[in-house]
C-alpha positions in Angstrom: -11.6 -5.7 -2.3 -12.0 -9.5 -2.2 -12.0 -11.1 -5.9 -8.5 -12.8 -6.6 -8.2 -10.9 -9.4 -7.9 -7.6 -6.9 -5.9 -9.5 -4.9 -3.2 -9.7 -7.7 -3.6 -6.1 -8.8 -2.6 -5.1 -5.4 0.2 -7.5 -5.3 1.4 -6.8 -8.5 1.3 -2.9 -7.7 3.1 -4.1 -5.0 5.7 -5.5 -6.4 8.2 -3.2 -7.6 10.6 -1.2 -5.6 9.9 2.1 -6.0 5.9 1.3 -5.5 6.8 0.0 -2.6 8.8 2.5 -1.0 5.8 4.8 -1.9 3.0 2.5 -0.3 5.1 2.3 3.0 5.9 5.9 3.2 2.6 6.7 2.7 1.5 4.3 5.4 4.3 5.7 7.6 2.5 9.8 6.9 -0.9 8.0 7.8 -2.8 9.7 8.1 -2.0 13.2 6.4 -0.7 11.5 3.3 1.5 13.6 1.2 1.5 15.5 -2.0 3.0 13.7 -5.4 6.1 16.1 -5.1 7.4 15.4 -1.6 6.3 11.6 -2.5 9.1 11.4 -5.1 11.3 13.4 -3.3 11.2 12.1 -0.2 12.1 8.6 -2.2 14.6 9.8 -4.1 12.6 9.5 -7.6 11.8 11.7 -10.6 8.2 13.7 -10.1 7.1 11.7 -13.4 8.1 8.8 -12.2 6.7 9.0 -9.8 3.6 9.7 -10.4 3.2 6.8 -12.8 3.4 4.4 -9.5 1.4 6.5 -7.7 -1.8 5.8 -10.3 -0.7 1.8 -10.8 -1.4 1.9 -7.2 -4.3 4.1 -6.7 -5.6 1.8 -9.7 -4.9 -1.3 -7.5 -7.0 0.1 -4.8 -3.9 0.8 -2.2 -3.7 4.7 -2.8 -6.1 7.5 -2.6 -5.6 10.4 -4.6 -7.3 14.3 -3.5 -6.8 18.0 -4.7 -5.6 20.3 -2.0 -5.0 23.9 -3.4 -2.4 23.7 -6.7 -0.9 19.9 -5.6 -2.7 16.5 -5.4 -2.4 14.6 -2.2 -2.2 11.3 -1.9 -3.0 8.8 0.4 -2.8 5.4 1.7 -6.0 2.9 1.3 -5.8 0.7 4.8 -8.8 -0.4 4.4 -7.8 -2.2 1.3 -3.7 -2.5 2.3 -4.9 -4.5 5.1 -7.8 -6.5 3.1 -4.9 -7.8 1.4 -2.8 -8.6 4.4 -5.7 -9.9 6.3 -5.9 -12.2 2.8 -2.4 -13.3 2.7 -3.1 -14.1 6.5 -6.0 -16.4 5.8 -5.0 -18.6 3.1 -0.9 -18.9 4.8 -2.4 -20.7 8.2 -5.3 -22.0 6.4 -7.2 -20.0 8.9 -5.5 -21.5 11.6 -3.6 -19.1 13.6 -1.9 -22.1 15.2 -0.6 -22.9 12.2 1.4 -19.8 11.8 2.9 -18.6 15.2 5.7 -16.7 14.0 2.9 -14.3 12.0 1.0 -14.3 14.9 3.8 -13.1 17.6 4.8 -10.8 15.2 1.9 -9.2 15.2 1.4 -9.4 18.7 4.7 -7.0 18.7 3.3 -4.5 16.9 
């Protein structure tokens, strides 16, 4: 995920409260992920709305899915998510960590 359009697609997908909640949930549930119905229940959303949001996140490269029995299981694609975060940090700091001491301090406390 390196092109500007891929970054725009990823950030656009995250720029909606339910999709951001889904992404945060799936990141917390790594490496196992969750079935779609569980995602919906945990964020308090309808299953059909959650399915649409998961599809948008998947098209943006942020979520992967795989069939497990009768359910589709979703996982955050941490490689792609990290690429978005690195893209933003590089632009924010212009490649110089000394320009973003708050960012580097926050990353050091993770």
